[in-house]
C-alpha positions, 0 to 999 in steps of 0.5 A, spaced: 578 616 656 576 618 663 569 616 666 568 623 667 570 625 660 565 619 657 559 622 661 560 629 658 560 626 651 554 622 653 551 628 656 552 633 649 550 627 645 543 627 649 542 634 649 543 634 641 538 628 640 533 632 645 534 639 641 534 635 634 527 631 636 524 638 638 526 641 632 523 636 628 517 636 632 517 644 631 517 643 623 512 638 623 507 642 627 509 648 622 508 643 616 501 641 619 499 648 620 501 650 612 497 644 610 491 647 614 492 653 611 492 651 603 487 646 604 482 652 607 484 656 601 483 650 596 476 650 599 475 657 599 477 657 591 473 651 590 467 655 593 468 661 589 469 657 582 462 653 584 459 660 585 461 662 578 459 656 575 452 657 578 451 664 577 456 666 571 458 672 575 463 676 571 467 678 577 469 671 579 471 669 572 475 676 572 478 674 579 480 667 576 483 670 570 488 675 574 490 668 577 493 667 571 497 673 570 505 672 569 506 678 574 503 673 579 508 668 578 514 672 578 511 674 585 511 667 587 518 665 584 521 671 588 517 667 594 520 661 593 527 664 592 527 667 599 522 663 603 523 656 601 529 654 596 533 659 592 535 653 587 528 652 586 525 659 586 530 660 580 528 653 577 521 656 577 523 662 574 526 659 568 520 655 567 515 661 567 520 664 562 520 658 558 513 657 558 511 664 557 516 665 551 514 658 548 507 660 548 508 666 544 512 662 539 506 657 538 501 662 538 505 666 532 506 659 529 499 656 529 496 663 528 489 660 530 484 666 531 480 667 538 473 667 538 469 673 534 471 680 538 464 682 539 463 676 544 469 678 548 468 680 555 475 683 556 480 686 551 486 681 549 491 681 543 494 676 538 492 669 536 488 664 541 492 657 541 494 655 546 492 660 552 497 663 555 494 664 562 492 657 562 499 654 560 503 658 564 499 657 570 499 649 569 507 649 568 508 653 575 503 649 579 504 642 576 511 643 577 510 646 584 506 640 586 511 635 583 517 639 588 513 639 594 509 633 594 503 635 598 496 633 597 494 640 600 498 643 594 496 638 589 488 640 591 490 647 591 493 647 584 488 643 581 482 647 583 486 654 581 488 651 574 481 649 573 478 656 574 483 659 570 482 655 564 475 656 565 475 663 566 478 664 559 472 660 556 467 664 560 470 671 558 470 668 551 477 670 549 479 663 548 476 657 545 475 650 549 481 648 544 485 653 546 485 652 553 486 644 552 492 646 548 495 650 554 494 645 559 497 640 554 503 644 553 504 647 560 504 640 563 509 637 558 514 643 559 513 642 567 514 634 567 520 635 562 524 641 567 522 636 573 525 630 569 531 635 568 531 637 575 531 630 578 536 627 573 542 632 572 546 635 578 543 641 580 547 647 578 547 644 571 540 643 571 538 650 572 543 652 567 540 648 562 533 650 563 536 657 563 539 657 556 533 653 553 529 659 556 534 664 553 534 660 546 526 660 546 526 667 548 530 669 542 526 666 537 520 669 540 523 676 539 525 674 532 518 672 529 513 676 534 508 680 531 503 681 537 507 680 543 514 684 541 515 688 548 513 682 552 518 677 548 524 682 549 521 683 557 522 675 557 528 675 554 531 680 559 529 676 565 532 670 562 539 673 561 538 676 568 537 669 571 544 668 569 547 672 574 545 667 579 550 662 578 556 666 580 553 668 586 549 661 587 554 659 593 554 665 597 546 665 598 545 664 605 538 665 606 537 659 609 541 661 615 536 667 616 530 666 621 523 666 619 522 673 621 528 675 618 527 672 611 520 675 611 523 681 612 528 680 606 522 678 602 518 684 603 523 689 602 526 685 595 518 685 593 517 692 594 524 694 591 523 690 585 516 693 583 518 700 585 524 699 580 520 696 575 514 702 575 519 707 574 524 704 569 518 702 565 517 709 563 523 709 559 520 703 554 519 708 548 521 702 543 520 695 545 528 693 545 529 697 551 524 692 555 530 687 555 535 692 559 529 694 564 527 687 566 534 685 566 536 690 571 530 688 575 532 681 575 539 682 577 536 686 583 531 681 585 537 676 585 542 680 588 538 684 594 536 678 598 543 676 598 546 683 600 540 684 605 542 677 608 549 679 609 548 685 612 543 681 618 548 676 619 554 681 620 549 685 625 547 679 629 555 677 629 556 684 633 
């Protein structure tokens, strides 16, 4: 090889190293900014929680109760799927469905009543143990924390789950035992699915969690008395998640730039909830919920892929 050729190769290597270092520095800055944002949100959430404990303000506890709603975790799963990691997003989706279905199953099996109805500060239905808000929130946030391994996210998750659990007690719709049961089952499911994620090849672990979620959802549908429509809905989502595996290797969301991915996320979120809003009007009997949520889940999985392909082709031109 000539000396000129060697110099050219060395120059290319040098440029590559410089670009790599700049890229690493850029992402470190982004991570630092995100850490500060999550830490600020944690401090704000902690302040709201302390205010609620000192004043017993009903609005504070309703706010924390909303943070435990399953719809919020669907949005967070979509966020993870598009903006962070598609596999992790699907895994969290499966976890939320599994935790929600198992909660229905446990409530129906134990049939432990809630506190007396005259004490309730919001309308609820069905048995009390374990608390569904607490269990689903604990499942999601603990698993997300395990995956991210960042102190700021651990702190936010702890404050969030604490506030959600306390809100169910303060609103007098759950006992302390109900909430502790939610923490216990939620954390157990989270740890088990995380171990599966770590010890089994990625695609097999996703399929395994999904199959378990489907099985538990089917059982919940079979025995549910108070949550039949919700059980059918969860089963529809679990079945819809199966669509991810045939298209998994075609998911190129990571190749998009940040603003492009945010655009894809916004379009997907609006399309999913608009479609759900209109399709829910078709649910005149509970089993129809399966088909509605199955269709919406397929939309959530496939629309970002279609949009990413359109963007890639447009940029290639």
